[in-house]
DRENTI-909759 format. One record per residue (C-alpha): x, y, z; chain; residue in three letters. Coordinates in steps of 0.1 Angstrom, whole numbers. Layout:
# residues N
px,py,pz,kette,rest
X,Y,Z,A,ala
...
This chain:
# residues 268
px,py,pz,kette,rest
595,153,-122,A,met
588,118,-131,A,arg
588,106,-97,A,val
563,134,-87,A,lys
541,122,-113,A,arg
540,87,-99,A,val
539,97,-64,A,leu
508,121,-67,A,ala
482,98,-77,A,pro
494,72,-51,A,val
494,98,-24,A,leu
459,110,-36,A,leu
446,74,-34,A,met
459,69,2,A,leu
444,100,12,A,ala
409,91,-3,A,val
412,57,15,A,val
421,72,47,A,ala
390,93,46,A,ser
368,62,39,A,gly
355,77,5,A,ala
363,43,-10,A,val
342,13,1,A,ala
360,-20,7,A,ala
354,-47,-18,A,pro
319,-60,-14,A,gly
306,-35,7,A,ala
273,-18,-3,A,thr
266,17,11,A,ala
232,22,23,A,ala
210,43,1,A,glu
184,61,21,A,gly
163,49,51,A,lys
127,39,51,A,tyr
106,41,83,A,val
73,25,83,A,ala
46,37,107,A,leu
11,25,112,A,gly
-15,0,128,A,asp
-27,-35,118,A,ser
-30,-27,81,A,tyr
8,-18,78,A,thr
19,-51,94,A,val
9,-87,86,A,ala
-27,-89,99,A,val
-47,-106,73,A,gly
-18,-127,58,A,thr
-16,-154,86,A,arg
22,-152,85,A,thr
39,-137,114,A,tyr
75,-135,127,A,asp
60,-142,160,A,asp
23,-151,165,A,pro
24,-143,201,A,asn
38,-106,195,A,asp
11,-81,199,A,asp
24,-61,170,A,cys
17,-89,147,A,arg
46,-81,122,A,arg
53,-104,92,A,gly
75,-108,60,A,pro
44,-104,37,A,leu
32,-68,48,A,ala
37,-41,20,A,tyr
65,-24,40,A,pro
85,-56,42,A,arg
79,-63,6,A,leu
92,-28,-4,A,trp
121,-30,20,A,ala
131,-66,6,A,glu
130,-52,-31,A,ala
154,-23,-20,A,his
181,-40,1,A,pro
206,-11,0,A,ser
178,10,19,A,thr
180,10,57,A,thr
145,-2,71,A,phe
128,5,102,A,val
95,-12,110,A,glu
78,10,137,A,ala
44,1,128,A,ser
23,-21,153,A,cys
-12,-34,154,A,ser
-37,-17,172,A,gly
-20,17,169,A,ala
-37,50,172,A,ile
-24,84,162,A,thr
-12,89,198,A,asp
10,58,195,A,asp
24,70,164,A,ile
34,102,177,A,ile
46,90,211,A,asn
63,56,203,A,ser
68,54,165,A,gln
79,89,152,A,val
108,87,178,A,pro
123,60,157,A,gln
126,84,127,A,ile
160,100,123,A,thr
170,132,104,A,ala
184,111,76,A,asp
154,92,67,A,thr
144,95,32,A,thr
110,77,31,A,leu
82,74,55,A,val
49,57,51,A,thr
23,64,78,A,val
-12,45,79,A,gln
-33,54,108,A,val
-67,67,117,A,gly
-90,36,115,A,gly
-85,28,152,A,asn
-90,65,161,A,asp
-125,64,142,A,ala
-136,33,160,A,gly
-140,13,131,A,phe
-133,-20,150,A,val
-163,-14,170,A,asp
-183,-4,140,A,val
-177,-36,121,A,leu
-184,-56,154,A,lys
-219,-39,158,A,asp
-225,-43,121,A,cys
-217,-81,123,A,ile
-237,-88,153,A,leu
-267,-66,148,A,ser
-297,-78,129,A,leu
-310,-46,122,A,asp
-297,-25,91,A,asp
-305,6,109,A,ala
-282,-1,139,A,ala
-253,-5,115,A,cys
-259,26,97,A,val
-262,48,128,A,ala
-228,33,141,A,arg
-212,42,108,A,ala
-224,76,110,A,glu
-209,80,142,A,glu
-176,68,130,A,ala
-179,95,100,A,lys
-188,122,125,A,ala
-157,113,145,A,leu
-136,111,117,A,ala
-145,147,103,A,gln
-141,161,139,A,gly
-115,148,163,A,thr
-97,124,139,A,val
-89,151,114,A,ala
-69,171,140,A,gly
-53,142,152,A,lys
-41,133,117,A,leu
-27,168,113,A,ala
-7,166,144,A,ser
8,131,133,A,thr
19,144,99,A,tyr
34,174,114,A,ser
54,153,140,A,ala
65,131,111,A,val
77,160,90,A,lys
95,175,119,A,ala
113,143,125,A,ala
122,139,90,A,ala
123,171,72,A,pro
139,159,40,A,ser
121,127,37,A,ala
92,119,11,A,lys
62,113,33,A,val
33,91,21,A,val
1,87,41,A,ser
-16,54,32,A,ile
-53,51,30,A,gly
-77,24,38,A,tyr
-98,5,10,A,pro
-136,3,9,A,arg
-144,-30,23,A,leu
-173,-45,3,A,tyr
-187,-47,-31,A,lys
-223,-36,-29,A,val
-244,-62,-49,A,gly
-218,-87,-48,A,gly
-223,-123,-36,A,asp
-216,-126,0,A,cys
-237,-157,7,A,gly
-268,-160,28,A,ile
-251,-149,61,A,leu
-233,-120,46,A,gly
-242,-84,57,A,leu
-267,-67,37,A,ser
-263,-42,8,A,asp
-274,-15,31,A,thr
-249,-25,56,A,glu
-220,-27,31,A,arg
-228,5,17,A,ala
-228,20,53,A,ala
-195,8,57,A,leu
-180,18,24,A,asn
-196,55,31,A,ser
-176,54,64,A,ala
-143,46,48,A,ala
-150,73,20,A,asp
-153,98,48,A,val
-121,86,65,A,leu
-103,87,32,A,ala
-115,122,24,A,glu
-104,135,57,A,val
-71,118,53,A,thr
-65,132,18,A,ala
-74,168,31,A,ala
-50,166,61,A,gln
-24,151,39,A,ser
-25,179,15,A,ser
-25,206,41,A,ala
7,190,56,A,ala
25,185,22,A,gly
23,148,25,A,val
16,125,-4,A,thr
-17,106,-1,A,phe
-21,70,-15,A,leu
-58,64,-19,A,asp
-64,28,-14,A,ala
-100,30,-26,A,arg
-90,32,-61,A,thr
-62,8,-56,A,val
-84,-19,-43,A,phe
-114,-11,-66,A,asp
-131,-44,-78,A,gly
-112,-64,-51,A,his
-135,-58,-21,A,gly
-153,-85,-1,A,ile
-181,-103,-20,A,cys
-163,-94,-54,A,ser
-150,-129,-62,A,gly
-115,-113,-64,A,ser
-111,-103,-29,A,glu
-77,-85,-18,A,trp
-96,-80,17,A,val
-102,-107,43,A,thr
-138,-113,51,A,ser
-152,-124,84,A,leu
-133,-155,95,A,glu
-149,-170,126,A,trp
-119,-194,130,A,asp
-96,-166,132,A,lys
-116,-134,140,A,leu
-84,-113,144,A,asp
-75,-117,106,A,glu
-108,-104,94,A,ser
-111,-71,74,A,tyr
-76,-66,67,A,his
-57,-69,34,A,pro
-46,-105,25,A,asn
-13,-115,8,A,thr
-25,-104,-24,A,thr
-38,-72,-11,A,gly
-2,-64,4,A,his
15,-74,-28,A,arg
-7,-64,-57,A,asp
-24,-36,-40,A,gly
-4,-16,-13,A,tyr
32,-27,-27,A,leu
22,-19,-63,A,ala
7,15,-55,A,ala
35,25,-32,A,leu
62,14,-58,A,asn
44,39,-83,A,ala
49,67,-59,A,ile
83,60,-42,A,ala
101,37,-68,A,gly
């Protein structure tokens, strides 16, 4: 009987080791999988720090998904996001990188679908407030119409690909502080208000579609409040003539103290 008592735990341990249930010394099992989907706001545009400056996706180490992944080294990280992405790109190219074992997905898209880049260009180049306001109104109508349906399709595709994951849709901030100091060459308060109004409409559309899909919405407007362009404490890059493609994106502080902090509050 004494021999059996000694052999039993030994045989049990051998069976466990053979099954792979005991990790080797020093090995760390992955604790979930995070897939980041999105456009230029999700990568490193605005930080001026890139893995490869010649890569069109413009990914880099200071973007909020990278920072979150760095703080969670036991979580597998997949960076599917790419600068310039629209909802069709998310569905066709980025969602396929999600697997069924994914536990967290962030998705930030819609700004390019609504034509915000062209709106900004028109407002910057136009000397007429009315032209900027009219262009912003066009973007708002597009967001409420076509973009709303595209967001719904995007969230549906994400949920289908990752049925057990926590899905967080990330919004865009208001760009400007109205009444702040932008200098003599800055946009007028009328133009700033028009751009902020367009951001509000897109945020409202995104929030509504997120709710309908059972997706958590991170409202960047509240996160970035007080840190818009012309505030003196900017978390968003202003117009930069020496590097135009950095303009109107979250800067290093915006990614770290804005988006990352807010994502931590939701995802841990």
